[in-house]
C-alpha positions as CSV (number, residue, x, y, z in Angstrom):
1,X,44.4,165.8,83.0
2,X,47.7,168.3,83.8
3,X,50.1,168.5,80.9
4,X,53.5,169.6,81.0
5,X,54.7,172.5,78.5
6,X,58.7,171.5,78.6
7,X,58.5,171.9,74.7
8,X,56.9,175.4,74.7
9,X,60.3,177.5,74.2
10,X,60.8,175.3,70.6
11,X,57.9,177.7,69.0
12,X,57.2,181.3,68.1
13,X,54.4,183.5,67.7
14,X,52.0,182.1,64.4
15,X,54.4,178.9,64.3
16,X,51.2,177.0,64.1
17,X,52.8,173.8,62.9
18,X,55.3,173.7,65.4
19,X,52.5,174.6,68.2
20,X,50.8,171.5,67.1
21,X,54.0,169.1,67.4
22,X,54.7,171.0,70.7
23,X,51.2,169.8,71.7
24,X,51.7,166.4,70.9
25,X,55.1,166.2,72.4
26,X,53.7,167.8,75.9
27,X,50.8,165.1,75.8
28,X,53.3,162.4,75.2
29,X,56.3,163.3,77.6
30,X,53.3,163.4,80.7
31,X,52.3,159.8,79.1
32,X,55.6,158.8,78.8
33,X,57.0,159.5,82.3
34,X,54.3,157.3,83.4
35,X,54.7,154.3,81.6
36,X,58.7,154.9,82.6
37,X,57.4,154.9,86.4
38,X,55.0,151.6,86.0
39,X,57.7,149.7,83.5
40,X,61.3,150.9,84.1
41,X,63.4,153.1,81.3
42,X,65.6,150.3,79.9
43,X,66.3,150.4,76.8
44,X,63.7,147.1,75.4
45,X,60.3,147.9,76.9
46,X,58.6,145.3,79.2
47,X,55.4,146.5,79.1
48,X,53.8,143.9,76.5
49,X,51.8,146.3,74.5
50,X,53.5,147.4,71.7
51,X,50.1,148.7,69.9
52,X,49.6,151.6,72.8
53,X,53.4,151.9,74.0
54,X,54.5,155.5,74.1
55,X,57.8,154.5,73.0
56,X,56.2,153.5,69.5
57,X,55.0,157.2,69.5
58,X,58.5,158.6,70.3
59,X,60.1,157.5,66.9
60,X,57.2,159.7,65.1
61,X,57.8,162.7,67.7
62,X,61.7,162.6,67.6
63,X,61.4,162.2,63.5
64,X,58.9,165.0,63.5
65,X,60.9,167.1,66.2
66,X,63.9,167.0,63.6
67,X,61.7,167.9,60.7
68,X,60.5,170.9,62.1
69,X,62.9,172.3,64.1
70,X,65.7,170.9,62.9
71,X,69.4,171.7,65.2
72,X,67.2,173.2,67.8
73,X,65.3,169.0,68.6
74,X,68.9,168.4,69.7
75,X,68.2,169.2,73.2
76,X,65.3,167.0,73.6
77,X,67.1,164.4,75.2
78,X,64.2,162.7,77.0
79,X,62.2,162.4,73.5
80,X,65.8,161.3,71.8
81,X,66.2,158.2,74.2
82,X,62.6,157.0,73.9
83,X,62.2,157.4,70.0
84,X,65.0,155.4,68.4
85,X,65.6,152.0,68.1
86,X,63.4,148.9,68.3
87,X,61.6,149.2,71.9
88,X,60.0,145.9,71.7
89,X,62.1,143.6,69.3
């Protein structure tokens, strides 16, 4: 499976915690792109599966990114867009 790497710039050499988070972000990103293509990008998710929806994972990842990267997480607009709010009502 091809995994994109749009978050690699966030980590420096030897940053193991950041590297683990970036790996998680890259896997989530590919999953979320496929999900949006299938179910749309509306604020309220129509997938009907809150237990396996990548938007649920986005909340945790957005929190982790803000904690780990601080202000450097600000440009992560795709993650922030899908990581906020109650997407399944």
